[in-house]
Short mmCIF file of the C-alpha atoms (twelve columns), coordinates in Angstrom:
data_MODEL
# 
_entry.id   MODEL 
# 
loop_
_atom_site.group_PDB 
_atom_site.id 
_atom_site.type_symbol 
_atom_site.label_atom_id 
_atom_site.label_alt_id 
_atom_site.label_comp_id 
_atom_site.label_asym_id 
_atom_site.label_seq_id 
_atom_site.Cartn_x 
_atom_site.Cartn_y 
_atom_site.Cartn_z 
_atom_site.pdbx_PDB_model_num 
ATOM 1  C CA . MET A 1  48.055 5.282   -40.260 1 
ATOM 2  C CA . ALA A 2  46.939 1.649   -40.671 1 
ATOM 3  C CA . LYS A 3  43.361 0.809   -39.571 1 
ATOM 4  C CA . ASN A 4  41.900 -2.267  -37.979 1 
ATOM 5  C CA . ALA A 5  39.199 -3.917  -40.453 1 
ATOM 6  C CA . ALA A 6  36.007 -5.357  -39.220 1 
ATOM 7  C CA . LYS A 7  36.293 -7.696  -36.249 1 
ATOM 8  C CA . GLY A 8  37.886 -11.078 -37.361 1 
ATOM 9  C CA . LYS A 9  39.503 -9.651  -40.503 1 
ATOM 10 C CA . GLY A 10 42.774 -8.456  -39.086 1 
ATOM 11 C CA . ARG A 11 44.858 -5.184  -39.976 1 
ATOM 12 C CA . LYS A 12 43.996 -3.379  -43.226 1 
ATOM 13 C CA . GLY A 13 47.372 -2.080  -44.689 1 
ATOM 14 C CA . GLU A 14 50.612 -1.402  -43.144 1 
ATOM 15 C CA . VAL A 15 51.581 1.272   -40.726 1 
ATOM 16 C CA . ASN A 16 52.928 4.369   -42.690 1 
ATOM 17 C CA . LYS A 17 55.825 6.560   -41.865 1 
ATOM 18 C CA . ARG A 18 57.309 3.971   -39.604 1 
ATOM 19 C CA . SER A 19 59.812 1.147   -39.754 1 
ATOM 20 C CA . GLN A 20 61.594 -1.164  -37.403 1 
ATOM 21 C CA . VAL A 21 65.193 -2.141  -36.716 1 
ATOM 22 C CA . LEU A 22 66.749 -4.916  -34.801 1 
ATOM 23 C CA . SER A 23 68.943 -3.610  -31.973 1 
ATOM 24 C CA . PRO A 24 72.238 -5.421  -31.934 1 
ATOM 25 C CA . ARG A 25 72.836 -4.856  -28.294 1 
ATOM 26 C CA . ASN A 26 69.799 -6.345  -26.722 1 
ATOM 27 C CA . LYS A 27 68.204 -8.358  -29.616 1 
ATOM 28 C CA . ARG A 28 64.935 -6.313  -29.524 1 
ATOM 29 C CA . TRP A 29 62.950 -4.735  -32.251 1 
ATOM 30 C CA . THR A 30 62.742 -0.835  -32.158 1 
ATOM 31 C CA . LYS A 31 60.162 1.225   -33.984 1 
ATOM 32 C CA . VAL A 32 61.628 4.210   -35.783 1 
ATOM 33 C CA . ASP A 33 59.708 7.342   -37.094 1 
ATOM 34 C CA . ASN A 34 60.752 7.793   -40.784 1 
ATOM 35 C CA . LYS A 35 60.323 11.452  -40.896 1 
ATOM 36 C CA . THR A 36 62.372 12.451  -37.768 1 
ATOM 37 C CA . GLY A 37 64.405 9.350   -37.436 1 
ATOM 38 C CA . ARG A 38 63.580 9.203   -33.619 1 
ATOM 39 C CA . PHE A 39 62.895 5.937   -31.750 1 
ATOM 40 C CA . ILE A 40 59.235 5.517   -30.830 1 
ATOM 41 C CA . ASP A 41 58.898 2.188   -29.017 1 
ATOM 42 C CA . GLN A 42 60.618 -1.123  -28.187 1 
ATOM 43 C CA . MET A 43 59.228 -4.496  -27.978 1 
ATOM 44 C CA . LYS A 44 59.478 -6.156  -24.451 1 
ATOM 45 C CA . ARG A 45 59.907 -9.694  -25.758 1 
ATOM 46 C CA . LYS A 46 63.161 -10.429 -27.489 1 
ATOM 47 C CA . GLY A 47 62.925 -11.399 -30.971 1 
ATOM 48 C CA . LYS A 48 59.291 -10.577 -31.455 1 
ATOM 49 C CA . THR A 49 58.468 -8.067  -34.182 1 
ATOM 50 C CA . PHE A 50 55.832 -5.253  -34.509 1 
ATOM 51 C CA . LYS A 51 52.862 -6.302  -36.612 1 
ATOM 52 C CA . GLY A 52 52.253 -4.356  -39.780 1 
ATOM 53 C CA . VAL A 53 55.474 -2.274  -39.511 1 
ATOM 54 C CA . ARG A 54 58.055 -2.231  -42.291 1 
ATOM 55 C CA . MET A 55 61.636 -3.811  -41.387 1 
ATOM 56 C CA . LYS A 56 64.682 -2.113  -42.456 1 
# 
């Protein structure tokens, strides 16, 4: 899993074993577990992506 670096330096690396896909029905990004294929989370704001998560 990605770790946050010291204060002010931002994220260190990407979030492993997860990706995100854009849902065509509601135009929101959904986080997907790569191992199981299950949906984990969905962004509240339309069009905004998760930070540090790979896009499919």
